[in-house]
N, CA, C and O atoms as a Tinker XYZ file with bonds, in Angstrom:
   296  protein
     1  N    -30.783000   81.968000   66.471000    73     2
     2  CA   -31.452000   81.080000   65.236000    64     1     3
     3  C    -30.467000   80.545000   64.638000    63     2     4     5
     4  O    -29.581000   81.188000   64.075000    81     3
     5  N    -30.529000   79.367000   64.702000    73     3     6
     6  CA   -29.333000   78.358000   64.110000    64     5     7
     7  C    -28.924000   78.700000   62.282000    63     6     8     9
     8  O    -27.768000   78.543000   61.888000    81     7
     9  N    -29.943000   79.122000   61.415000    73     7    10
    10  CA   -29.497000   78.921000   60.238000    64     9    11
    11  C    -29.365000   80.672000   59.904000    63    10    12    13
    12  O    -29.356000   80.941000   58.703000    81    11
    13  N    -29.283000   81.638000   60.692000    73    11    14
    14  CA   -29.456000   83.149000   60.731000    64    13    15
    15  C    -28.379000   83.764000   59.373000    63    14    16    17
    16  O    -27.187000   83.466000   59.305000    81    15
    17  N    -28.796000   84.283000   58.787000    73    15    18
    18  CA   -27.909000   84.591000   57.542000    64    17    19
    19  C    -27.306000   83.989000   56.664000    63    18    20    21
    20  O    -26.503000   84.437000   55.844000    81    19
    21  N    -27.866000   82.429000   56.884000    73    19    22
    22  CA   -27.623000   81.509000   55.746000    64    21    23
    23  C    -28.559000   81.315000   54.623000    63    22    24    25
    24  O    -29.762000   81.527000   54.779000    81    23
    25  N    -27.954000   80.830000   53.238000    73    23    26
    26  CA   -28.702000   80.558000   52.360000    64    25    27
    27  C    -28.721000   79.167000   51.686000    63    26    28    29
    28  O    -27.720000   78.682000   51.157000    81    27
    29  N    -29.735000   78.653000   51.730000    73    27    30
    30  CA   -30.072000   77.269000   51.543000    64    29    31
    31  C    -30.631000   77.030000   50.153000    63    30    32    33
    32  O    -31.510000   77.780000   49.729000    81    31
    33  N    -30.107000   75.887000   49.323000    73    31    34
    34  CA   -30.965000   75.465000   48.084000    64    33    35
    35  C    -31.054000   74.326000   48.490000    63    34    36    37
    36  O    -30.215000   73.714000   49.151000    81    35
    37  N    -32.411000   73.845000   48.004000    73    35    38
    38  CA   -33.211000   72.226000   48.159000    64    37    39
    39  C    -33.021000   71.796000   46.649000    63    38    40    41
    40  O    -33.024000   72.580000   45.699000    81    39
    41  N    -32.857000   70.448000   46.581000    73    39    42
    42  CA   -32.979000   69.556000   45.429000    64    41    43
    43  C    -33.074000   68.308000   45.437000    63    42    44    45
    44  O    -32.777000   67.718000   46.475000    81    43
    45  N    -33.491000   67.609000   44.341000    73    43    46
    46  CA   -33.781000   66.176000   44.565000    64    45    47
    47  C    -35.232000   65.608000   45.445000    63    46    48    49
    48  O    -36.033000   66.358000   46.004000    81    47
    49  N    -35.288000   64.606000   45.411000    73    47    50
    50  CA   -36.471000   63.957000   46.405000    64    49    51
    51  C    -36.000000   63.144000   47.763000    63    50    52    53
    52  O    -35.017000   62.409000   47.861000    81    51
    53  N    -37.065000   63.506000   48.887000    73    51    54
    54  CA   -36.562000   62.935000   50.061000    64    53    55
    55  C    -37.377000   62.233000   50.532000    63    54    56    57
    56  O    -38.496000   62.744000   50.534000    81    55
    57  N    -37.311000   61.208000   50.966000    73    55    58
    58  CA   -38.071000   60.317000   51.989000    64    57    59
    59  C    -38.807000   60.900000   53.121000    63    58    60    61
    60  O    -40.012000   60.743000   53.316000    81    59
    61  N    -38.163000   61.446000   53.708000    73    59    62
    62  CA   -38.703000   61.959000   55.449000    64    61    63
    63  C    -39.236000   63.523000   55.533000    63    62    64    65
    64  O    -39.901000   63.936000   56.483000    81    63
    65  N    -38.844000   64.335000   54.395000    73    63    66
    66  CA   -39.333000   65.669000   54.623000    64    65    67
    67  C    -39.751000   65.726000   52.952000    63    66    68    69
    68  O    -39.362000   65.171000   51.925000    81    67
    69  N    -40.893000   66.850000   53.367000    73    67    70
    70  CA   -40.990000   67.525000   51.782000    64    69    71
    71  C    -40.421000   68.402000   51.726000    63    70    72    73
    72  O    -39.998000   68.909000   52.765000    81    71
    73  N    -40.120000   69.050000   50.295000    73    71    74
    74  CA   -39.381000   70.330000   49.900000    64    73    75
    75  C    -39.849000   71.455000   50.944000    63    74    76    77
    76  O    -39.162000   72.137000   51.703000    81    75
    77  N    -41.184000   71.432000   50.749000    73    75    78
    78  CA   -41.931000   72.659000   51.484000    64    77    79
    79  C    -41.946000   72.613000   53.042000    63    78    80    81
    80  O    -42.357000   73.621000   53.617000    81    79
    81  N    -41.539000   71.543000   53.782000    73    79    82
    82  CA   -41.163000   71.333000   54.932000    64    81    83
    83  C    -39.826000   71.591000   55.194000    63    82    84    85
    84  O    -39.560000   72.176000   56.244000    81    83
    85  N    -39.113000   71.331000   54.591000    73    83    86
    86  CA   -37.623000   71.271000   54.937000    64    85    87
    87  C    -37.731000   73.541000   54.419000    63    86    88    89
    88  O    -36.880000   74.302000   54.882000    81    87
    89  N    -38.394000   73.843000   53.884000    73    87    90
    90  CA   -38.489000   75.263000   53.666000    64    89    91
    91  C    -38.881000   76.160000   54.679000    63    90    92    93
    92  O    -38.498000   77.291000   54.981000    81    91
    93  N    -39.730000   75.399000   55.134000    73    91    94
    94  CA   -40.432000   76.069000   56.325000    64    93    95
    95  C    -39.330000   76.173000   57.457000    63    94    96    97
    96  O    -39.003000   77.275000   57.898000    81    95
    97  N    -38.745000   74.948000   57.932000    73    95    98
    98  CA   -38.011000   74.454000   58.832000    64    97    99
    99  C    -36.468000   75.732000   58.713000    63    98   100   101
   100  O    -35.900000   76.311000   59.639000    81    99
   101  N    -36.271000   75.778000   57.663000    73    99   102
   102  CA   -35.166000   76.710000   57.345000    64   101   103
   103  C    -35.723000   78.168000   57.564000    63   102   104   105
   104  O    -34.901000   78.884000   58.136000    81   103
   105  N    -36.853000   78.754000   57.269000    73   103   106
   106  CA   -37.207000   80.023000   56.973000    64   105   107
   107  C    -37.439000   80.033000   58.889000    63   106   108   109
   108  O    -37.091000   81.062000   59.468000    81   107
   109  N    -37.857000   79.189000   59.495000    73   107   110
   110  CA   -38.102000   79.254000   60.851000    64   109   111
   111  C    -37.067000   79.138000   61.839000    63   110   112   113
   112  O    -37.304000   79.337000   63.031000    81   111
   113  N    -36.066000   78.863000   61.458000    73   111   114
   114  CA   -34.854000   79.033000   61.898000    64   113   115
   115  C    -33.949000   80.015000   61.684000    63   114   116   117
   116  O    -32.807000   79.889000   62.125000    81   115
   117  N    -34.348000   81.176000   60.951000    73   115   118
   118  CA   -33.225000   81.974000   60.396000    64   117   119
   119  C    -32.962000   81.930000   58.729000    63   118   120   121
   120  O    -33.032000   82.958000   58.056000    81   119
   121  N    -32.767000   81.105000   58.366000    73   119   122
   122  CA   -32.439000   81.063000   56.949000    64   121   123
   123  C    -33.107000   81.569000   55.699000    63   122   124   125
   124  O    -34.125000   82.258000   55.638000    81   123
   125  N    -32.370000   81.116000   54.714000    73   123   126
   126  CA   -33.254000   81.814000   53.116000    64   125   127
   127  C    -32.933000   80.419000   52.686000    63   126   128   129
   128  O    -32.054000   79.626000   53.025000    81   127
   129  N    -34.213000   80.354000   51.581000    73   127   130
   130  CA   -34.137000   79.354000   50.695000    64   129   131
   131  C    -33.804000   79.884000   49.256000    63   130   132   133
   132  O    -34.079000   81.082000   49.184000    81   131
   133  N    -33.346000   79.421000   48.197000    73   131   134
   134  CA   -33.091000   79.977000   47.249000    64   133   135
   135  C    -33.264000   78.823000   46.052000    63   134   136   137
   136  O    -32.899000   77.659000   46.220000    81   135
   137  N    -33.807000   79.260000   44.954000    73   135   138
   138  CA   -33.866000   78.533000   43.728000    64   137   139
   139  C    -32.612000   77.713000   42.976000    63   138   140   141
   140  O    -32.631000   76.636000   42.381000    81   139
   141  N    -31.755000   78.446000   43.181000    73   139   142
   142  CA   -30.495000   78.594000   42.297000    64   141   143
   143  C    -29.130000   78.663000   43.072000    63   142   144   145
   144  O    -29.077000   79.487000   43.985000    81   143
   145  N    -28.132000   77.974000   42.843000    73   143   146
   146  CA   -26.770000   77.507000   43.603000    64   145   147
   147  C    -25.635000   78.792000   43.272000    63   146   148   149
   148  O    -25.203000   78.960000   42.131000    81   147
   149  N    -25.304000   79.496000   44.210000    73   147   150
   150  CA   -24.256000   80.838000   43.664000    64   149   151
   151  C    -23.286000   80.502000   44.882000    63   150   152   153
   152  O    -23.304000   79.601000   45.720000    81   151
   153  N    -22.586000   81.382000   44.695000    73   151   154
   154  CA   -21.369000   81.247000   45.565000    64   153   155
   155  C    -21.691000   82.059000   47.583000    63   154   156   157
   156  O    -20.935000   82.017000   48.554000    81   155
   157  N    -23.000000   82.637000   47.451000    73   155   158
   158  CA   -23.475000   82.662000   48.622000    64   157   159
   159  C    -24.028000   81.735000   48.935000    63   158   160   161
   160  O    -24.285000   81.947000   50.120000    81   159
   161  N    -24.501000   80.579000   48.618000    73   159   162
   162  CA   -25.253000   79.218000   49.098000    64   161   163
   163  C    -24.101000   78.977000   50.089000    63   162   164   165
   164  O    -22.872000   79.021000   50.030000    81   163
   165  N    -25.016000   78.705000   51.017000    73   163   166
   166  CA   -24.255000   78.028000   52.650000    64   165   167
   167  C    -24.296000   76.447000   52.045000    63   166   168   169
   168  O    -23.203000   75.945000   51.780000    81   167
   169  N    -25.252000   75.821000   51.866000    73   167   170
   170  CA   -25.369000   74.328000   51.813000    64   169   171
   171  C    -26.582000   74.383000   50.815000    63   170   172   173
   172  O    -27.490000   75.195000   50.637000    81   171
   173  N    -26.134000   72.874000   50.084000    73   171   174
   174  CA   -26.924000   72.338000   49.117000    64   173   175
   175  C    -27.712000   71.057000   50.089000    63   174   176   177
   176  O    -27.074000   70.335000   50.855000    81   175
   177  N    -29.190000   70.962000   49.876000    73   175   178
   178  CA   -29.555000   70.126000   50.774000    64   177   179
   179  C    -29.991000   68.879000   49.292000    63   178   180   181
   180  O    -30.566000   69.162000   48.241000    81   179
   181  N    -29.645000   67.995000   49.590000    73   179   182
   182  CA   -29.705000   67.567000   48.286000    64   181   183
   183  C    -30.152000   66.151000   48.369000    63   182   184   185
   184  O    -29.435000   65.431000   49.064000    81   183
   185  N    -30.997000   65.700000   47.909000    73   183   186
   186  CA   -32.175000   64.433000   47.907000    64   185   187
   187  C    -31.572000   63.502000   46.345000    63   186   188   189
   188  O    -30.546000   63.691000   45.693000    81   187
   189  N    -32.625000   62.549000   46.155000    73   187   190
   190  CA   -32.200000   61.093000   45.100000    64   189   191
   191  C    -32.566000   62.080000   43.832000    63   190   192   193
   192  O    -33.556000   62.810000   43.779000    81   191
   193  N    -31.534000   61.940000   42.808000    73   191   194
   194  CA   -31.655000   62.835000   41.265000    64   193   195
   195  C    -31.591000   64.364000   41.554000    63   194   196   197
   196  O    -32.618000   65.021000   41.387000    81   195
   197  N    -30.374000   65.014000   42.004000    73   195   198
   198  CA   -30.169000   66.449000   42.386000    64   197   199
   199  C    -30.040000   66.799000   41.325000    63   198   200   201
   200  O    -30.411000   67.966000   41.205000    81   199
   201  N    -29.537000   66.188000   40.070000    73   199   202
   202  CA   -29.838000   67.168000   38.838000    64   201   203
   203  C    -28.439000   68.368000   38.862000    63   202   204   205
   204  O    -27.545000   68.345000   39.708000    81   203
   205  N    -28.550000   69.433000   37.640000    73   203   206
   206  CA   -27.754000   70.302000   37.779000    64   205   207
   207  C    -27.196000   71.138000   39.200000    63   206   208   209
   208  O    -26.046000   71.502000   39.448000    81   207
   209  N    -28.085000   71.253000   39.788000    73   207   210
   210  CA   -27.672000   71.963000   41.124000    64   209   211
   211  C    -26.572000   71.275000   41.643000    63   210   212   213
   212  O    -25.568000   71.926000   41.932000    81   211
   213  N    -26.595000   70.091000   41.806000    73   211   214
   214  CA   -25.070000   69.125000   42.137000    64   213   215
   215  C    -24.184000   69.994000   41.654000    63   214   216   217
   216  O    -23.638000   70.970000   42.170000    81   215
   217  N    -24.097000   69.408000   40.367000    73   215   218
   218  CA   -22.808000   69.948000   39.640000    64   217   219
   219  C    -22.524000   71.077000   40.016000    63   218   220   221
   220  O    -21.420000   71.172000   40.552000    81   219
   221  N    -23.125000   71.992000   39.932000    73   219   222
   222  CA   -22.877000   73.653000   40.362000    64   221   223
   223  C    -22.314000   73.893000   41.530000    63   222   224   225
   224  O    -21.406000   74.724000   41.555000    81   223
   225  N    -22.759000   73.158000   42.888000    73   223   226
   226  CA   -22.467000   73.194000   43.956000    64   225   227
   227  C    -20.921000   72.840000   44.089000    63   226   228   229
   228  O    -20.000000   73.457000   44.625000    81   227
   229  N    -20.970000   71.467000   43.323000    73   227   230
   230  CA   -19.426000   70.619000   43.610000    64   229   231
   231  C    -18.568000   72.013000   42.966000    63   230   232   233
   232  O    -17.915000   72.732000   43.722000    81   231
   233  N    -18.652000   72.247000   41.680000    73   231   234
   234  CA   -17.861000   73.407000   41.299000    64   233   235
   235  C    -17.467000   74.523000   42.045000    63   234   236   237
   236  O    -16.344000   75.024000   41.992000    81   235
   237  N    -18.599000   74.994000   42.892000    73   235   238
   238  CA   -18.360000   76.239000   43.550000    64   237   239
   239  C    -17.538000   75.735000   45.350000    63   238   240   241
   240  O    -17.143000   76.516000   46.215000    81   239
   241  N    -17.526000   74.268000   45.377000    73   239   242
   242  CA   -16.869000   73.942000   46.520000    64   241   243
   243  C    -18.329000   74.248000   47.807000    63   242   244   245
   244  O    -18.147000   74.255000   49.025000    81   243
   245  N    -19.552000   74.449000   47.193000    73   243   246
   246  CA   -20.555000   74.371000   48.433000    64   245   247
   247  C    -20.818000   73.169000   48.931000    63   246   248   249
   248  O    -21.153000   72.278000   48.150000    81   247
   249  N    -20.701000   72.869000   50.559000    73   247   250
   250  CA   -21.272000   71.752000   51.277000    64   249   251
   251  C    -22.581000   71.636000   51.026000    63   250   252   253
   252  O    -23.554000   72.389000   51.079000    81   251
   253  N    -22.327000   70.209000   50.661000    73   251   254
   254  CA   -23.474000   69.324000   50.627000    64   253   255
   255  C    -24.484000   68.598000   51.868000    63   254   256   257
   256  O    -23.849000   67.687000   52.399000    81   255
   257  N    -25.543000   68.719000   52.326000    73   255   258
   258  CA   -26.355000   67.959000   53.258000    64   257   259
   259  C    -27.084000   67.012000   52.481000    63   258   260   261
   260  O    -27.846000   67.357000   51.578000    81   259
   261  N    -26.784000   65.338000   52.942000    73   259   262
   262  CA   -27.869000   64.678000   52.522000    64   261   263
   263  C    -28.851000   64.296000   53.319000    63   262   264   265
   264  O    -28.944000   65.118000   54.230000    81   263
   265  N    -29.713000   63.358000   53.431000    73   263   266
   266  CA   -30.928000   63.086000   54.169000    64   265   267
   267  C    -30.597000   62.960000   55.739000    63   266   268   269
   268  O    -31.245000   63.454000   56.662000    81   267
   269  N    -29.362000   62.132000   55.820000    73   267   270
   270  CA   -28.957000   61.791000   57.063000    64   269   271
   271  C    -28.585000   63.110000   57.964000    63   270   272   273
   272  O    -29.001000   63.313000   59.104000    81   271
   273  N    -27.916000   63.765000   57.387000    73   271   274
   274  CA   -27.195000   65.222000   57.957000    64   273   275
   275  C    -28.560000   66.136000   58.425000    63   274   276   277
   276  O    -28.862000   66.558000   59.542000    81   275
   277  N    -29.365000   66.288000   56.917000    73   275   278
   278  CA   -30.526000   67.269000   57.372000    64   277   279
   279  C    -31.279000   66.480000   58.617000    63   278   280   281
   280  O    -31.362000   67.214000   59.602000    81   279
   281  N    -31.672000   65.576000   58.753000    73   279   282
   282  CA   -32.166000   64.920000   60.001000    64   281   283
   283  C    -31.355000   65.277000   61.205000    63   282   284   285
   284  O    -32.016000   65.913000   62.025000    81   283
   285  N    -30.235000   65.075000   61.518000    73   283   286
   286  CA   -29.475000   65.565000   62.598000    64   285   287
   287  C    -29.564000   67.261000   62.646000    63   286   288   289
   288  O    -29.234000   67.881000   63.657000    81   287
   289  N    -29.905000   67.720000   61.791000    73   287   290
   290  CA   -29.766000   69.311000   61.929000    64   289   291
   291  C    -30.888000   70.125000   62.070000    63   290   292   293
   292  O    -30.925000   71.311000   62.398000    81   291
   293  N    -31.931000   69.259000   61.748000    73   291   294
   294  CA   -33.166000   69.939000   61.484000    64   293   295
   295  C    -33.680000   69.670000   63.207000    63   294   296
   296  O    -34.771000   70.083000   63.598000    81   295
């Protein structure tokens, strides 16, 4: 399971996937989805207008995935 033991945060708007679809894919692949960015977050899935979660992820040095990277990894 590709995302086993990893926690993701989804923020912003996406063209290809709804946030619910992304959450479902992450859960199927063994990952977790959280509503807030912490030092335990593996990656922030950031769409358009990501808001304060992006800033927090940058401060913590969390990896960020844009829609192109999400398409490749899903």
